[in-house]
C-alpha atoms as one frame of an Amber mdcrd trajectory, in Angstrom:
protein
  58.708 -67.144  13.520  61.558 -66.971  10.984  59.217 -68.003   8.150  56.801
 -65.245   9.068  59.632 -62.717   9.133  60.929 -63.915   5.798  57.618 -62.920
   4.271  57.800 -59.400   5.748  58.200 -56.326   3.511  61.666 -55.522   4.844
  62.878 -59.068   4.254  61.589 -58.941   0.672  63.538 -55.722   0.040  66.660
 -57.269   1.600  66.353 -60.346  -0.599  65.930 -58.149  -3.674  69.017 -56.152
  -2.675  71.131 -59.314  -2.534  69.902 -60.312  -6.005  70.775 -56.875  -7.359
  74.227 -57.014  -5.771  74.938 -60.285  -7.576  73.822 -58.767 -10.886  75.986
 -55.676 -10.327  79.035 -57.819  -9.548  78.448 -59.866 -12.700  78.025 -56.761
 -14.859  81.229 -55.196 -13.512  83.144 -58.381 -14.303  81.798 -58.448 -17.864
  82.561 -54.748 -18.356  86.169 -55.172 -17.334  86.753 -57.574 -20.244  84.398
 -55.941 -22.751  85.414 -55.047 -26.293  84.498 -51.598 -27.709  81.629 -53.139
 -29.642  80.087 -54.555 -26.469  80.211 -51.345 -24.425  76.896 -49.887 -25.614
  74.932 -53.062 -24.832  76.548 -53.195 -21.397  75.744 -49.526 -20.846  72.053
 -50.193 -21.551  72.093 -53.103 -19.083  73.754 -50.811 -16.580  71.019 -48.184
 -17.013  68.300 -50.800 -16.537  70.010 -52.239 -13.478  70.405 -48.777 -11.959
  66.667 -48.230 -12.454  65.945 -51.473 -10.586  68.198 -50.352  -7.728  66.343
 -47.030  -7.547  62.983 -48.840  -7.525  64.125 -51.031  -4.644  65.360 -47.921
  -2.839  61.959 -46.275  -3.262  60.277 -49.415  -1.958  62.591 -49.325   1.063
  61.751 -45.686   1.808  58.032 -46.508   1.735  58.352 -49.236   4.385  56.908
 -48.728   7.839  57.484 -50.802  10.908  53.747 -51.193  11.398  53.494 -53.021
   8.042  55.538 -55.970   9.303  53.432 -59.113   9.974  55.514 -59.833  13.092
  57.730 -57.727  15.391  61.155 -57.046  13.902  63.923 -56.158  16.291  66.333
 -53.356  15.446  64.053 -52.378  12.539  65.316 -48.849  11.939  68.964 -49.878
  11.943  68.306 -52.662   9.431  66.416 -50.286   7.167  69.274 -47.808   7.393
  71.798 -50.506   6.504  69.781 -51.435   3.439  69.887 -47.782   2.373  73.666
 -47.865   2.552  73.889 -51.075   0.545  71.604 -49.739  -2.191  73.545 -46.486
  -2.240  76.769 -48.435  -2.732  75.240 -50.359  -5.638  73.965 -47.118  -7.184
  77.427 -45.541  -6.890  79.088 -48.558  -8.504  76.645 -48.465 -11.403  77.061
 -44.726 -11.754  80.841 -45.032 -12.032  80.456 -47.903 -14.456  78.098 -45.853
 -16.647  80.601 -43.022 -16.819  83.376 -45.430 -17.808  81.241 -47.171 -20.444
  80.088 -43.839 -21.856  83.514 -42.241 -21.833  83.918 -42.677 -25.602  81.320
 -39.926 -26.080  82.798 -37.467 -23.583  84.060 -34.120 -24.886  86.985 -33.006
 -22.770  86.309 -29.616 -21.206  89.866 -28.359 -21.205  90.578 -29.368 -24.771
  87.630 -27.296 -25.994  88.647 -24.393 -23.774  92.321 -24.338 -24.687  91.978
 -25.003 -28.411  88.667 -23.291 -29.105  87.911 -20.199 -31.181  89.468 -17.927
 -28.553  93.027 -19.208 -29.056  95.751 -16.629 -29.485  98.862 -18.508 -30.665
  99.650 -18.780 -34.354 100.877 -22.376 -34.071  97.638 -23.728 -32.612  96.912
 -26.193 -35.424 100.270 -27.952 -35.083 100.046 -28.006 -31.303  96.454 -29.241
 -31.487  97.308 -32.236 -33.675 100.200 -33.149 -31.368  98.011 -32.753 -28.311
  95.277 -34.910 -29.863  97.723 -37.732 -30.610  99.125 -37.716 -27.090  95.630
 -37.280 -25.625  94.338 -40.317 -27.533  97.167 -42.406 -26.127  96.495 -41.105
 -22.619  92.752 -41.737 -22.966  93.407 -45.320 -24.073  95.711 -45.900 -21.123
  93.206 -44.323 -18.731  90.380 -46.532 -20.002  92.529 -49.655 -19.581  93.483
 -48.576 -16.064  89.863 -47.868 -15.119  88.694 -51.214 -16.489  91.417 -52.978
 -14.508  90.427 -51.110 -11.366  86.806 -52.187 -11.734  87.819 -55.863 -11.625
  90.907 -55.709  -9.409  90.163 -57.641  -6.176  93.043 -55.876  -4.433  91.492
 -52.440  -4.909  89.149 -51.695  -2.026  86.681 -48.866  -1.488  87.848 -46.739
   1.435  85.535 -45.696   4.238  86.462 -42.678   6.330  86.226 -43.062  10.108
  86.665 -39.356  10.927  86.597 -35.872   9.459  89.733 -34.636   7.693  90.696
 -31.186   6.441  93.213 -30.885   3.582  96.677 -29.981   4.880  98.661 -29.720
   1.659  98.300 -29.791  -2.110  96.692 -32.998  -3.322  94.821 -33.703  -0.080
  91.063 -34.174  -0.147  88.884 -32.615   2.549  86.030 -34.855   3.628  83.468
 -35.290   6.378  81.903 -38.441   7.744  78.087 -38.024   7.989  77.416 -41.536
   9.384  79.044 -44.486  11.033  81.370 -46.919   9.216  79.530 -49.190   6.812
  79.452 -52.839   7.715  80.010 -55.495   5.080  77.024 -57.263   3.576  78.231
 -60.592   5.011  78.145 -59.166   8.536  74.675 -57.773   7.843  73.381 -61.165
   6.712  74.827 -62.863   9.801  72.789 -60.763  12.222  69.592 -60.389  10.206
  67.582 -62.316  12.809  69.181 -60.700  15.878  66.693 -58.803  18.048  67.826
 -56.035  20.393  65.900 -56.530  23.617  66.372 -55.923  27.301  66.158 -58.739
  29.844  62.400 -58.289  30.235  61.817 -58.428  26.494  61.381 -54.704  25.888
  62.744 -53.660  22.510  65.521 -51.093  22.679  64.556 -47.805  21.026  67.044
 -46.581  18.434  67.335 -43.345  16.521  64.716 -43.086  13.802  66.080 -40.076
  11.918  67.133 -40.821   8.358  70.618 -40.200   7.009  69.326 -40.034   3.468
  70.142 -36.346   3.001  73.766 -37.029   3.931  73.806 -40.101   1.696  72.504
 -38.042  -1.235  75.207 -35.422  -0.625  77.874 -38.145  -0.806  76.419 -39.373
  -4.099  76.513 -35.883  -5.595  80.101 -35.302  -4.441  81.051 -38.608  -6.042
  79.393 -37.620  -9.323  81.141 -34.242  -9.394  84.477 -35.902  -8.678  84.018
 -38.190 -11.676  82.916 -35.300 -13.909  86.006 -33.341 -12.855  88.278 -36.316
 -13.460  87.070 -36.809 -17.039  87.307 -33.067 -17.717  83.580 -32.433 -18.078
  83.714 -29.528 -15.581  86.556 -27.364 -14.214  88.202 -28.386 -10.959  86.798
 -25.320  -9.192  83.191 -26.487  -9.579  81.530 -27.988  -6.489  78.102 -29.317
  -5.491  76.034 -26.226  -4.745  76.219 -25.294  -1.056  73.079 -23.147  -1.072
  71.068 -25.707  -3.033  71.938 -28.338  -0.429  70.691 -26.016   2.322  67.432
 -25.439   0.445  66.928 -29.173  -0.023  67.752 -29.954   3.597  64.578 -28.445
   5.066  62.392 -25.335   4.911  64.573 -23.239   7.217  66.166 -21.247   4.416
  63.059 -20.753   2.289  61.243 -17.414   2.119  58.056 -19.000   3.489  59.819
 -19.576   6.811  60.889 -15.935   7.116  57.375 -14.649   6.475  56.114 -16.137
   9.716  55.863 -13.921  12.815  58.813 -14.108  15.179  58.212 -14.323  18.924
  60.185 -12.479  21.590  62.526 -14.567  23.819  59.771 -14.700  26.448  57.390
 -16.231  23.867  54.694 -13.851  25.128  54.641 -11.304  22.305  55.573 -10.853
  18.667  58.987  -9.390  18.035  58.416  -8.134  14.501  54.668  -7.422  14.581
  53.642  -4.361  16.601  50.217  -2.733  16.307  49.872   0.941  15.400  46.463
   1.904  16.804  46.724   5.408  15.347  46.940   4.154  11.759  45.037   0.913
  12.402  47.766  -1.280  10.970  51.138  -2.739  11.913  54.083  -0.469  12.638
  56.569  -0.184   9.764  60.001  -1.321  10.926  63.187   0.202   9.535  66.203
  -2.120   9.417  69.972  -1.742   9.495  70.242  -3.260   6.031  67.694  -2.116
   3.448  69.098  -2.267  -0.057  68.157  -3.068  -3.614  70.708  -5.201  -5.446
  70.456  -5.592  -9.206  72.092  -8.563 -10.905  73.453  -7.190 -14.169  75.500
  -9.926 -15.831  78.020 -12.728 -15.370  80.977 -12.961 -17.715  83.495 -15.655
 -18.662  81.600 -18.422 -16.860  83.081 -21.802 -17.912  80.858 -24.050 -20.007
  80.616 -27.754 -19.058  81.584 -30.400 -21.592  79.185 -32.136 -23.949  78.656
 -35.017 -21.501  76.713 -32.644 -19.223  73.362 -31.141 -20.235  72.646 -27.790
 -18.563  69.019 -27.436 -17.425  69.254 -24.037 -15.742  71.760 -21.246 -15.146
  71.022 -19.152 -12.084  72.340 -17.167  -9.132  71.393 -17.935  -5.551  71.950
 -15.177  -2.990  71.570 -14.754   0.749  72.913 -12.760   3.664  76.127 -14.242
   5.025  78.767 -13.341   7.607  81.525 -15.676   6.454  80.281 -18.496   8.671
  76.502 -18.488   8.853  73.641 -18.000   6.409  71.609 -15.168   7.952  68.528
 -15.090   5.719  66.445 -17.043   3.286  68.084 -18.108   0.023  66.699 -16.345
  -3.054  67.164 -17.607  -6.621  67.292 -15.647  -9.885  67.462 -17.487 -13.194
  69.809 -16.204 -15.874  69.285 -16.029 -19.624  71.979 -16.615 -22.226  72.485
 -16.958 -25.953  73.539 -20.326 -27.389  76.339 -18.620 -29.331  77.751 -17.132
 -26.113  76.880 -19.353 -23.118  79.769 -17.893 -21.090  77.777 -14.659 -20.589
  74.704 -14.685 -18.362  72.209 -11.807 -18.263  69.204 -10.901 -16.120  65.967
  -8.983 -16.570  65.655  -6.031 -14.186  62.250  -4.634 -13.213  60.040  -7.467
 -14.357  56.714  -6.287 -15.731  53.648  -7.929 -17.276  53.845 -11.663 -17.918
  57.629 -11.939 -17.679  58.403 -14.488 -14.924  59.658 -13.008 -11.673  62.179
 -15.853 -11.547  64.097 -13.783 -14.125  63.852 -10.586 -12.068  67.380  -9.310
 -11.468  66.180  -6.617  -9.028  66.162  -7.968  -5.465  65.442  -6.330  -2.124
  67.607  -7.167   0.887  66.512  -6.582   4.493  68.234  -7.434   7.773  68.619
  -6.144  11.308  71.707  -8.219  12.025  74.420  -6.353  13.957  77.222  -8.479
  12.533  80.130  -6.334  11.349  80.918  -8.909   8.661  77.451  -9.142   7.145
  77.278  -9.135   3.369  75.590 -10.763   0.402  76.775 -14.168  -0.747  76.246
 -14.849  -4.463  76.555 -18.418  -5.711  76.386 -19.038  -9.450  74.945 -22.425
 -10.238  73.797 -24.779 -12.951  71.216 -27.543 -12.702  72.479 -30.399 -14.862
  71.928 -33.960 -15.951  74.617 -36.421 -17.049  73.921 -37.664 -20.568  75.379
 -41.119 -19.912  73.698 -41.813 -16.570  70.671 -39.533 -16.382  71.784 -38.404
 -12.922  70.579 -34.893 -12.010  72.303 -32.443  -9.707  73.328 -28.857  -9.126
  76.829 -27.444  -9.359  78.318 -24.208  -8.113  80.196 -22.402 -10.909  81.774
 -19.952  -8.485  80.800 -17.593  -5.687  81.400 -14.019  -4.565  80.868 -12.110
  -1.332  79.970  -8.421  -1.129  80.390  -6.900   2.334  77.736  -4.322   3.132
  79.752  -2.343   5.694  83.351  -1.147   5.864  85.635  -1.906   8.805  84.459
   1.404  10.322  80.806   0.372  10.134  80.010   2.678   7.220  77.653   1.276
   4.552  79.384   0.516   1.272  78.557   3.047  -1.460  75.716   2.586  -3.900
  77.427   1.784  -7.196  78.238  -0.946  -9.692  80.449  -3.687  -8.208  82.503
  -6.087 -10.327  83.019  -9.186  -8.192  85.707 -11.712  -9.086  84.322 -15.223
  -8.617  86.073 -17.795  -6.428  85.900 -21.536  -6.938  85.144 -24.216  -4.377
  82.598 -23.510  -1.647  82.090 -20.336   0.422  83.990 -22.117   3.199  87.087
 -22.590   1.039  89.639 -19.906   0.256  92.117 -19.532  -2.579  90.333 -21.872
  -5.024  90.037 -20.734  -8.637  86.958 -21.532 -10.704  89.150 -22.678 -13.598
  92.843 -23.017 -12.630  93.768 -23.792 -16.255  93.423 -20.068 -17.073  96.234
 -19.170 -14.682  98.349 -22.101 -15.819  98.165 -20.984 -19.429  99.166 -17.407
 -18.604 102.790 -16.434 -19.156 105.034 -14.766 -16.630 104.878 -11.327 -18.233
 102.698  -8.496 -16.981 100.717  -8.405 -20.235  99.954 -12.116 -20.086  98.910
 -11.823 -16.468  96.625  -8.932 -17.367  95.047 -10.919 -20.191  94.555 -13.899
 -17.863  92.812 -11.642 -15.355  90.388 -10.491 -18.062  89.455 -14.134 -18.666
  88.571 -14.777 -15.033  84.834 -15.178 -14.340  83.143 -12.126 -12.802  79.710
 -11.068 -11.564  78.448  -7.509 -12.058  75.938  -6.257  -9.489  74.587  -2.805
  -8.724  73.849  -1.804  -5.154  71.513   1.079  -4.396  69.231   2.425  -1.679
  65.475   2.041  -2.282  63.410   5.113  -3.025  61.450   6.771  -0.211  58.178
   5.311  -1.510  59.664   1.832  -1.908  61.202   1.969   1.567  57.795   2.728
   3.128  56.384  -0.495   1.655  59.503  -2.540   2.431  59.237  -1.579   6.103
  56.036  -3.630   6.374  58.022  -6.774   5.581  59.854  -8.996   8.087  63.141
  -7.693   9.458  65.071 -10.373   7.595  64.115 -11.254   4.030  65.465 -11.350
   0.471  63.223 -11.505  -2.572  62.138 -10.118  -5.919  61.180  -6.446  -5.911
  58.141  -7.327  -8.045  56.728  -9.296  -5.083  57.030  -6.520  -2.491  53.392
  -5.255  -2.732  52.032  -8.813  -2.380  54.242  -9.555   0.631  53.218  -6.280
   2.256  49.519  -7.164   1.905  50.148 -10.548   3.504  51.961  -9.013   6.475
  49.235  -6.436   7.034  46.517  -9.108   6.900  48.638 -11.181   9.297  48.852
  -8.240  11.691  45.093  -7.718  11.543  44.432 -11.359  12.429  46.996 -11.688
  15.212  46.916  -8.237  16.828  43.550  -6.655  16.083  40.965  -9.379  15.568
  42.017 -12.094  18.033  39.619 -12.540  20.921  42.466 -12.039  23.407  46.237
 -11.919  23.398  46.268 -15.228  25.286  44.190 -17.023  22.641  46.044 -19.686
  20.681  43.049 -20.966  18.718  43.329 -21.749  15.030  42.443 -18.778  12.829
  40.110 -19.360   9.884  41.818 -17.435   7.096  42.609 -19.068   3.724  45.078
 -16.316   2.775  47.173 -16.730   5.912  46.922 -20.520   5.743  48.144 -20.878
   2.159  50.107 -17.766   1.148  53.472 -19.143   2.398  53.075 -22.020  -0.086
  52.951 -19.480  -2.913  56.202 -17.758  -1.954  58.167 -20.932  -2.730  56.463
 -21.317  -6.152  57.429 -18.307  -8.319  54.942 -19.078 -11.097  52.007 -18.918
  -8.671  53.335 -15.646  -7.284  53.376 -14.397 -10.879  49.750 -15.476 -11.273
  48.760 -13.490  -8.186  50.863 -10.516  -9.301  49.195 -10.528 -12.723  45.672
 -10.898 -11.285  46.264  -8.080  -8.791  47.682  -5.780 -11.478  44.574  -6.371
 -13.628  42.273  -5.583 -10.696  44.286  -2.591  -9.495  43.966  -0.924 -12.901
  40.186  -0.787 -12.437  40.334   0.986  -9.060  39.659   4.669  -8.595  42.253
   6.998  -7.128  40.320   7.381  -3.865  40.019   3.589  -3.535  43.768   3.185
  -3.931  44.305   5.452  -0.932  41.988   3.381   1.298  44.144   0.641   2.860
  41.218  -1.295   4.345  39.472  -1.345   0.979  42.656  -2.440  -0.792  43.144
  -5.345   1.619  39.579  -6.527   1.086  40.007  -6.404  -2.692  43.331  -8.232
  -2.430  41.646 -11.061  -0.509  38.970 -11.372  -3.229  41.620 -11.436  -5.958
  43.520 -14.113  -4.022  40.412 -16.307  -3.787  39.672 -15.883  -7.506  43.225
 -16.556  -8.722  45.740 -18.685  -6.852  43.727 -20.250  -4.019  41.816 -22.698
  -6.275  45.026 -23.590  -8.121  46.723 -24.768  -4.924  44.207 -27.610  -4.591
  43.635 -28.365  -8.279  44.609 -31.782  -9.609  45.285 -30.226 -13.031  48.315
 -28.289 -11.753  51.464 -30.468 -11.770  53.748 -30.332  -8.752  56.399 -27.621
  -8.759  59.757 -29.071  -9.818  62.905 -27.037 -10.044  64.639 -26.818 -13.427
  62.343 -29.264 -15.233  61.246 -27.572 -18.439  58.356 -29.934 -19.185  56.843
 -29.478 -15.714  57.341 -25.709 -15.872  55.583 -25.443 -19.225  52.691 -27.669
 -18.069  52.217 -25.517 -14.973  52.402 -22.304 -16.982  49.700 -23.559 -19.368
  47.423 -24.694 -16.510  47.855 -21.371 -14.690  47.298 -19.317 -17.858  44.142
 -21.229 -18.794  42.690 -20.894 -15.309  43.344 -17.143 -15.080  41.715 -16.650
 -18.483  38.594 -18.573 -17.441  38.469 -16.714 -14.136  38.491 -13.364 -15.960
  35.852 -14.502 -18.459  33.551 -15.795 -15.719  34.077 -12.859 -13.365  35.665
 -15.015 -10.685  36.562 -18.596  -9.794  33.180 -19.715  -8.438  32.063 -21.341
 -11.697  35.384 -23.185 -11.923  35.081 -24.424  -8.341  31.535 -25.728  -8.866
  32.103 -27.239 -12.309  31.667 -31.008 -12.601  34.646 -31.077 -14.962  36.954
 -29.764 -12.260  38.574 -32.073  -9.703  40.352 -31.031  -6.533  42.506 -32.700
  -3.943  40.774 -34.081  -0.862  39.870 -31.298   1.542  42.242 -30.668   4.415
  41.624 -28.275   7.297  45.086 -26.746   6.727  43.671 -25.043   3.602  41.667
 -22.742   5.856  43.153 -22.878   9.350  46.186 -20.801  10.294  48.148 -21.984
  13.342  50.546 -19.189  14.225  52.168 -21.197  17.039  52.797 -24.159  14.763
  54.164 -21.851  12.083  56.545 -20.053  14.447  59.740 -19.091  12.701  62.936
 -20.987  13.394  65.990 -19.111  14.499  67.971 -18.014  11.438  71.665 -18.406
  10.879  72.260 -21.961  11.972  75.692 -23.320  11.141  75.905 -25.718   8.245
  76.124 -29.320   9.400
């Protein structure tokens, strides 16, 4: 029995993990005694070894219990323990890469304090003195870090409970999983099977902790980047990005779905208007247009960090809970002034809606503390390790109502950015600015001008815009350029669920490609742009009387949808959507542009669909069938775990 188990997929991954652990231990020992000339060769070995660890991790994730040639007791727990071991190896290699590549690191604070914005006349003398002392400190730090890597008395600490910082210097942390066992203990009970007296295997939890594990890895990376001065101490792993990655709850596609009443017998936000033969427009307590104007004095990471994207994520927030989907707007900047971010209001033509600084905000929440949370972020990659992640560069909160319940005025708001996370208070984005300021009023004023800020303009939508917005769900944030498309979707949804269903008790699948696939588009801005462009081209050909006929417009919209984005969703030529990956974004843009051009030339997508040169993914019924019960919207505003 043991021989058969030894040949199982899980056992092979475990054996590979032990081999990798031995190689990591050997590499760390060599690195501790390495000369400067050996560091680059060791760094390359470290990169290769990290790749092997990641490959073994991927192999582990692909394992299924059914693939085992013989029953394996406690399977899920063993798989989970292997995840933790591989994570530990990856973290060790990541730290080692940062240490080995530290010679090439540009200190963030040195650039900031002694850069072209200096004000003191004796900067050159101070700079040379600082460099001499800094070189000595760097040398001492490297020696200390190398000793730590090989010191058998230095142990990695594992938290056994949550802890909140009580005083300066404390570190707040949370424990997402149970205490990690040592590898020796794991090897001792590899063949132990959890069974009851009658031989029935005990069922254990099968949910994965990988999302929590990944969060720990990112926190560890940010801590190292902060320690070496690559980013300011106020930067944190992005809170809103973590929520987006966690599941689909905070994506716009989730908020498009119809919401049921507490009785589950009717739709809460879809009511039929028989007089106008469409859904009732629904006014909301919050209905605003917020325009992102610019961000100023945003700190720039050091040269060891490559910035892939600068952006702002925003959502409705009450100080505790996220009350809406999370919407993202990408910023533009000039290489000569990367501290200033700008946005493109009122996107027109081919300009990507991802750059659209004009956003609509809708909510019917009665919370007195409701407001808009803005989180500035960067997607980055570490030059020495290749590790990708997303950092928050600061956040701001704009309350939408005063203490008396009066809406805040429509005007330009200059919001001072805070550091840390939205759940922290009193953290500066870059504390070094305050430390460098003198005690005088003038110096304090100058320091305040250097603090990072976000400029946003709040205004009420026009009467015409409000009429269209009222067709949308009660809670939603998005680009104003997408409002007409979203309104069409909601009206078509109302037709299918309220007018055309055989009976209100019917829960049958609905054959409607638009309803079945449109939510996928909302989470892919470039496909939404393709639909927006195709609809604009078609709308320009319509007569004035046709534009006033809602039923005719909906029918034309469906045809445009079928001739533009629907074929692209199943095409093998369109790469998968990947956030902040320039190569993937350009490949998708080219594929989308070429398809739209051919569709226009051939008067539709039929020729493309029937062409022998075109390949599509295997057909799935979900491309056509809409299951409104299965797509029921989750309750918004869950607390962050």
